N, C-alpha and C positions, 0 to 999 in steps of 0.2 A: 504493500500500500504506500509505503514511504517513497518507493521508487516511482510510483505513478504521480504522487504529489510533486516530487522533484522534477519529473518530466513536464508536468503542467507548468511549473515555475519557469523552466527553461523555455518552453514554447511561448509563454507570455512575454519574457524579456526579449527573445529574438524578434518576435512580432512587433514589439514596441520599438526596438532599434530600427526595424525595417520601415517604421512610420505608419504601420497599420492603425486605423482608428480603434477605439475601445470596443465597439460592437464586433469588429472582425476578430479581435483578440479573444473576446468571450466566446465567439463562435468556434474558434479552434479548440479552446479548452472544453467546450461542450461536446465537440466531436470526439475528443480524447475520452471523455467520460462515457459516452455512448459505446465507444470501442471496448473500453475496459469492462463495462457492464455486460456487453455481448460475450466477451471472453468468459466471464463468470457464469453466465447462463448456458452457453453452448458447450463449452469444453467440460469433460467429465472431471470429477474430483481427483485430486492428486496430480493432475497435469502440471508440469513445471511452470508453464506460462500463467496458469490460473493461480498457482501458489505464489508466484512472484507479484501478482497484482491483487493480492488480498485473500484469496482462497475461498471467499464466500460472497454471493451477490447481496446478502442482507445488509452488510455494512455499507455498500455503495448505494443501495436503495435508500437507506436512512440519510446518508450524506446528500443524495440528490433531493430528497424531500426537504431537508433543512435549507439547502441552497435555494429551492423554489420559494420557500417561505420568506427568506431574506430578500429575494428579488421582488416578490409581491409587496412586501412591507415598504421597500424603497420606492416602488412605483406609487403606492398610495400616499406616502409621505410627500413625494414630489408634487402630486396633484393638489394636495391640501395646501402646500406652501404656495403653489401657483395662484390659487384662489385668494389666499390671505394677502399675498404681495402684489395682487393685480393693480396696475396703475389707475389713478382716478380718471374718470371720463374727461375727454378733452372738452374745451368750451364749445357749447352748442350741441354736444352729443345728446341724443334723445334718451330721456329717462322716463319710461312709461308715456303717459299722455303729454308730458311737458319736458322741454329741455332744461338743463341746469340753469341756463340764463333766464328762462321763463319762471322757474321756481323762485329765483332771486327777485325777479321783477314783480311777481304777484304775491310775495311773502306776506305783505300786510293784509291781504285778503284771506290767504290760506289759514292764517292763525285765528281768524274770526270764527266763532262758533256758528254763526248764521250762514256763513259762506263755505269756508273750508275748501279742501281739495275737490269735493264733489261739486260744490257751487262754481268753483273756478273752471272746472271741466265743462259745466253747463254753459258758462260764458264763452268758452273757447268754441264750443259746438254751435252756438247761437248765430242766427243771421238776422240782422236788424236793418230796416230801411228807414232812412231819415229823409223826409220831404222838406226840402229847403235847406240851403247852406248859408242862411243869413244870420240874424241876431240870435234866434233860438237854436238854430242848427249848429252854429259855431261851437258853443260850449258843450252841447250834447254830443257832437261828433268827437271832440277832443277827449271827453271823459269816457265815452264808449271805447275809443281806441286805447286809451290809457288803462282801462279796466280789463282789457283783453278779450273783448267781444270778437269772435273769430272772423266773421264776415260782416262788413258794414257797407251798405249801399247808400248812395246819396244822389238825389235827383234835383236838378235846378237848371234853369235855362239862362240865368243872369250872369253878368260878369262883375268882377270886383271894381268898385269905384271908390274914390277918396271919401265920399260921404258915408260909406259903409264902415270905415275903420274906427269910428268913434265907439262902436259896440260889437262889430263882427270880428271877434278876436282871433279867429282861425286864419284870417287873411293878413297880408302884410302890404306895406307901401310898394315894395318891389314887385308884387304880383298884381298891381293895379292893371286892369284891362284883361286879365286872364279869366277864363270861365271859372265860376266859383267852385264847381265840383272838382276841377283839377287843382285849384289852389288848396281846397280842403284835403284832397288826396295827398298832396305833398306834405302838408302839416301833420296829418295822421301817420303817414309812413315814417316821417322824421321822429315822431314821438314814440311809435311802436312798430318796428318792422315785422313783428310776428303776426300782424293782422292782415286780412285781405280786404282791400277797398275796391268797391265797384262804383265808379263815377258814371252817372247818366246825364250828359250835357244836353238836356232837352226839356221842354215843357211837359208836365204831367197832363195827360188827356184821358178822356173816358175810354178811348180805343186801346190804350196800353195799360191802364191802371190795374185792372184785375189780373192780367197775365203777369205783370211785374210783382204785385203784392203776393201772389201765390208762391213765389220762390223764397219768401221771408217768413220768419216766425213772429215778428213784432214790427209794428209801424209806429214811427214818431213823426208827428206833423207839427212843423214850426213855421208854416207860411202865414201870411197876414191878409189873405182875402177870403171872404165868405164862400165864394164860388169854389175855390180850390179846397177849402175845408170840407165843404159838402161832398165834393167829388172823392176826396180821400176817405171820408166816412162811408160813403156808399160802396166803394171798392173793398174797404176793410170788412164791412158787414157781409158782402157777397162772398168773400174768400174765407170768412171765419177767423180773421186775424185780430188780435187785441190792438187797440189804437191808443197811444198816449198823445194827447193833444195839449198844446200850450198856446197861450195868447198873451200879448202885452200891449199896452198903450200908455204913453206918458210915464206915470209913476205906478201903474197897477199891472198886475199879472194874474193869470189863472192857469191851472193845470188839472187834468182829470184823465182817468182811464176809461175808455169806452169799449165795452166788451159784452154785447148782448148774448153771445153764445153761453156765457157763464152768469147770466142774470143781470148784468149791469146795463144801463141804458146806452144807446148810441148817441152820437153828436146831434142827430136830427130830433131825438126825443127832447133835448133841452133847447136846441135852437132850430125850430122847424122852418122858419122863414128868414129871409135876408133882412137885416136891419135897415131901417130907413136911412136915406142919404144924410150923412153928417152925424148919425148916432154912434157909429163905430168907425171913426176915421182910421186910416192906416198910419203907420209910423212916419211915412213921408209927409203926411198931411198934418198930423198933430204933434209929431216929435216924440222922442222917447229918451229917458235917462239912460246913459250909456251902460252902467252896470246892471240895469234891470233885466235885460235879456240873459245876462250871465247867471243871475239868480234863478230865473224860471227855466232856462235851458239846462242848467246843472241839475235842477230838480227833476227834469224830464229824464236825464241820463240815470239819475239815482233810482227813479221809479222803474226804469227799464231794467236796471240791475236786479231790483227786488223781484220783478216779474219773472226774470229768467232764472234766478237762483231760488225762487220760492221762499224768500226771506221776508219776514214781517207782514204787515198789512198794506195792501196796495190801495189805490184810489178808485177802484171800481165802485160805482154807486156813490161816489163823493167827489166834490170839487174843492180844491184848495185855492183860496183867494189871498193875494198878497198886496198890501198897500204900503209902498215904500215910504211915502211921505209921513205916515203916522207910525211906521215900523210895526204894523199889525198883520197877523195872519189868522185867518179863520177858515173853517171847513164846513161846507153845507152838504146835506144829503141830496142825492138825485135818484129819481125813479124812472123806470121805463114807462113809455106810453103804449098802451095796447093798440092804439090806432095809429102808431107811427108808420108812415108810408115806407120807411126804409127797413126797419127791423121788426115790425109788428107781426110778421108771419113766422118768426123764429121760435 
């Protein structure tokens, strides 16, 4: 047996000097082991060669079993160490539904009990359409992008003008003359490159409204004309989409969630007819305090977040009124009208 071990050592050293890799050296030693074991099994007892190589196969079988255990142990240990010592993921590498960059970006949401990882995943999967990239749309779009809403659509046919910049904070002086939807897209992508922005540089019409709304989970309306609000409401009801609507004038603002599918009224239940001339002037006619759209537009984004994550109590069946001059906020209850021509048959 000692002769065989000596021979194995010689083979190992010669192979090493010859530059053979470790796997090849172990293969040669293994072949020697198989040859010796074959001698012990095949040759009869008392044969000189069998006696010189140990005289019994039992000892070599035990030695082989021990060697196999050692090899298996080393392999298991190697794999465990590889897992423990695995390098951290590179920046941007995907970890489940979020990359490590996104986990850091949305950390203040994820630690909140009402949002958490589940709520942030709902935000990432959500598709929200904002009608209007003006005073109300500006803060709403920025906060939706910052919050991580995965897909944000914005439709507006207007271009950026200097008179917008007093309140429409998503646009800049350098982008004056640019279509508002593309200006808004640039600002949102600069704020959060992880969201998808769909700009629609055109006027919202009855011909395209329902088809457009059908591709989104939630609609936010921030335009300032009754005709467009009525159109948005009709398309939202037809497609069964919840609608968060905001309005502002001078120092006052209002916001509500219209969702007749879940028992809340629609916009037409509360405002069935167009107001008389001069009763509800636009911002261009009556003016508006610059920060007011920021207040109401941000509230719209917040209500959208609550709706998506199912956190807290939304404004379905209620309207929040804000008077900036007196710094007062109050909420009034709203009810559906059974005879509403838009949602009465739902």
